[in-house]
C-alpha positions as CSV (number, residue, x, y, z in Angstrom):
1,M,16.5,50.3,33.0
2,K,15.7,52.0,29.6
3,L,12.4,51.9,28.0
4,Q,14.5,50.4,24.8
5,T,15.7,47.6,26.6
6,I,12.3,46.5,28.2
7,L,11.0,46.7,24.9
8,T,13.9,44.5,23.4
9,Y,13.4,41.8,26.4
10,L,9.5,41.6,25.6
11,A,10.3,41.3,21.8
12,A,13.0,38.4,22.1
13,A,10.3,36.6,25.0
14,A,7.6,37.1,22.4
15,I,9.4,35.8,19.5
16,F,10.3,32.5,22.3
17,V,7.3,31.8,23.1
18,G,6.2,32.4,18.9
19,W,8.6,29.4,18.6
20,G,7.5,27.5,21.3
21,I,3.7,27.2,20.2
22,T,5.0,26.7,16.7
23,W,7.4,23.6,18.1
24,A,4.4,22.3,20.4
25,N,1.9,22.5,17.2
26,Q,4.5,20.6,15.0
27,N,4.8,18.1,17.5
28,A,1.2,17.7,18.1
29,K,1.1,17.3,14.1
30,I,3.5,14.6,13.9
31,A,2.0,12.6,16.9
32,E,-1.2,12.6,15.2
33,N,0.2,11.6,11.7
34,R,2.2,8.6,13.5
35,A,-1.1,7.4,15.2
36,C,-2.9,7.9,11.9
37,I,-0.1,6.0,9.8
38,V,-0.6,3.0,12.5
39,V,-4.1,2.8,11.8
40,L,-3.7,2.7,8.3
41,N,-1.2,0.2,8.6
42,R,-3.3,-2.2,10.5
43,R,-6.2,-1.4,8.0
44,V,-3.8,-2.3,5.0
45,D,-2.8,-5.3,6.8
46,D,-6.4,-6.6,7.6
47,V,-7.4,-5.9,3.6
48,S,-4.2,-8.1,2.6
49,Q,-5.1,-11.0,5.0
50,Q,-8.8,-10.7,3.2
51,A,-6.9,-10.8,-0.1
52,T,-4.9,-13.7,0.9
53,D,-7.5,-15.7,2.0
54,S,-9.7,-15.1,-1.3
55,E,-6.9,-15.6,-3.5
56,K,-6.9,-19.1,-1.3
57,T,-10.2,-19.9,-2.0
58,I,-10.3,-19.0,-5.7
59,V,-7.5,-21.4,-5.8
60,R,-9.5,-23.9,-4.2
61,M,-12.4,-23.8,-6.3
62,E,-10.4,-23.6,-9.5
63,T,-9.1,-27.1,-8.3
64,K,-12.5,-28.2,-7.5
65,I,-13.6,-27.1,-11.0
66,E,-10.6,-29.0,-12.6
67,Y,-11.5,-32.0,-10.8
68,I,-15.0,-31.9,-12.1
69,I,-14.0,-31.3,-15.5
70,K,-11.8,-34.6,-15.7
71,G,-14.4,-36.2,-14.2
72,V,-16.8,-35.2,-16.9
73,D,-14.1,-36.0,-19.5
74,E,-13.8,-39.6,-17.7
75,I,-17.7,-39.8,-18.1
76,K,-17.8,-38.8,-21.7
77,A,-14.9,-41.3,-22.6
78,E,-16.7,-44.3,-20.9
79,V,-19.7,-43.2,-22.7
80,K,-18.2,-43.0,-26.1
81,S,-16.3,-46.3,-25.0
82,Q,-19.8,-48.0,-24.6
83,R,-21.3,-46.6,-27.4
84,V,-18.8,-48.4,-29.8
85,P,-19.6,-52.0,-30.9
């Protein structure tokens, strides 16, 4: 074989090895990103659940406060009715 043919094959082999390495690196990055996305989705779900639980707690507290205010209003009305002769 001629030297030029050998160099051509070596150059082609180097190009294919370079493409292979690039492809492998891209696949590794894609896999890493997918893993990060899964972890972030779990964290978002956890935070969403906590927010939902907090909202439920706030609604319960607001309801209790409303009942207390109604009770105070009823007591005020009863006191006023007892004051008037």
